[in-house]
C-alpha positions in Angstrom: 20.0 11.0 -6.2 17.0 12.4 -3.8 17.0 16.4 -4.2 17.3 17.4 -0.9 14.4 20.7 0.2 14.6 23.1 2.3 11.4 22.8 4.8 10.0 26.6 5.3 7.6 27.0 7.7 4.1 28.9 6.8 1.4 30.3 9.0 -0.6 26.9 8.7 2.1 25.1 10.1 3.2 27.1 13.1 1.6 25.7 16.7 2.0 28.6 19.4 1.7 28.3 22.9 2.0 30.2 25.9 4.8 29.6 28.4 5.7 31.3 32.4 8.8 32.2 33.6 9.1 33.2 37.1 11.3 34.6 37.4 12.0 34.7 41.5 15.5 34.5 42.1 16.5 34.1 39.0 19.9 35.4 37.2 18.2 38.6 34.7 20.7 37.2 31.7 19.5 33.7 31.7 15.6 35.0 31.6 16.3 36.8 28.5 18.2 34.3 26.4 15.6 31.8 27.7 12.4 34.0 26.9 14.4 35.9 23.3 14.8 32.1 22.1 11.3 31.5 22.8 10.0 34.4 21.3 12.3 33.6 18.1 11.1 29.8 18.2 14.8 28.8 18.3 13.2 26.1 19.8 11.1 24.5 17.2 12.1 21.9 15.1 10.0 24.2 12.2 12.4 27.5 13.4 12.8 29.4 10.0 15.0 33.0 10.4 12.7 35.1 7.9 9.3 34.0 10.0 7.4 34.5 13.1 7.2 30.7 14.4 7.9 31.6 18.1 5.2 31.3 21.4 4.1 34.2 23.3 6.5 34.1 27.1 5.1 35.5 30.1 7.5 37.1 33.2 6.5 36.8 36.4 8.6 38.4 39.8 9.9 40.9 37.5 10.9 42.4 40.7 12.4 39.3 42.3 15.5 39.1 40.2 18.7 39.0 40.7 22.1 39.6 39.6 25.8 38.7 39.9 28.9 41.2 40.0 28.5 44.7 40.8 25.4 45.0 38.4 23.2 46.8 40.4 25.6 50.1 41.3 27.5 49.9 37.6 25.4 48.8 34.9 24.1 52.1 33.8 21.3 52.0 31.2 21.6 55.4 29.0 18.8 56.5 26.5 18.9 60.2 24.3 15.7 63.1 25.1 16.5 64.2 21.7 18.0 67.0 23.0 20.9 69.1 23.2 22.8 67.3 26.4 19.5 65.0 26.6 21.5 61.5 27.5 19.4 60.3 30.8 21.5 57.3 32.5 20.0 55.0 35.0 21.4 52.2 37.3 20.3 49.3 37.4 19.3 49.5 41.0 16.9 52.5 40.5 15.4 51.6 37.5 14.7 48.2 39.7 12.9 50.4 42.5 10.8 52.4 40.1 10.5 50.7 36.9 11.0 47.0 37.9 10.0 45.3 34.5 11.9 47.7 32.0 14.8 45.8 33.0 13.7 42.6 31.8 11.4 44.0 28.6 15.3 45.8 27.8 17.5 42.7 28.1 14.3 40.4 25.9 14.0 43.5 23.8 17.7 43.5 23.1 18.6 40.0 22.0 15.7 40.7 18.9 16.6 41.6 16.0 15.5 45.0 14.8 13.2 45.6 11.9 9.6 44.3 11.0 9.9 40.9 11.9 12.1 41.5 14.9 9.0 44.0 16.1 6.0 42.0 15.5 8.0 38.9 17.5 8.9 41.5 21.0 4.7 42.1 20.6 4.0 38.7 22.3 6.7 39.1 25.4 4.6 40.4 28.3 6.6 41.4 32.2 4.5 41.4 35.5 6.0 42.9 38.4 4.2 40.4 40.9 2.9 36.9 40.6 -0.6 38.0 39.2 -0.6 37.7 35.5 -4.2 37.8 33.2 -3.5 35.5 30.7 -5.2 31.8 32.6 -7.0 31.2 29.5 -3.7 30.9 27.5 -3.2 27.8 29.8 0.7 29.0 29.8 2.9 26.4 30.2 5.7 27.2 33.2 9.1 27.1 32.4 12.2 26.7 33.9 15.0 28.4 33.5 
């Protein structure tokens, strides 16, 4: 009887790549799920849950995303300032006007587990409002969502 061994990825086994996602006229949730899976490394055969084996993701045209239904007016992002009565609420429509990259960043960030590994994974995400980005040297691979 042959013994089956579980493969655990190590830093020397991991080959990192850079992907670019064009968010123009794409749905927010679809972009976020694809980007979160790539950041974690779930698209790779050597995926190990407790090792950062994901790739870098660059999202462009974040100001041109779409949402379905009445999410523009009904979806509310809440944050707490730390002071009594300090709950701040912002609708998605306002957030896209003031900080267009924030909606995609929050959607992806909330799909990644918290903790030391999650904090390391989220640092490989870059979101830009326009179609220009400064990661041409990484030779990003265009990814269709």
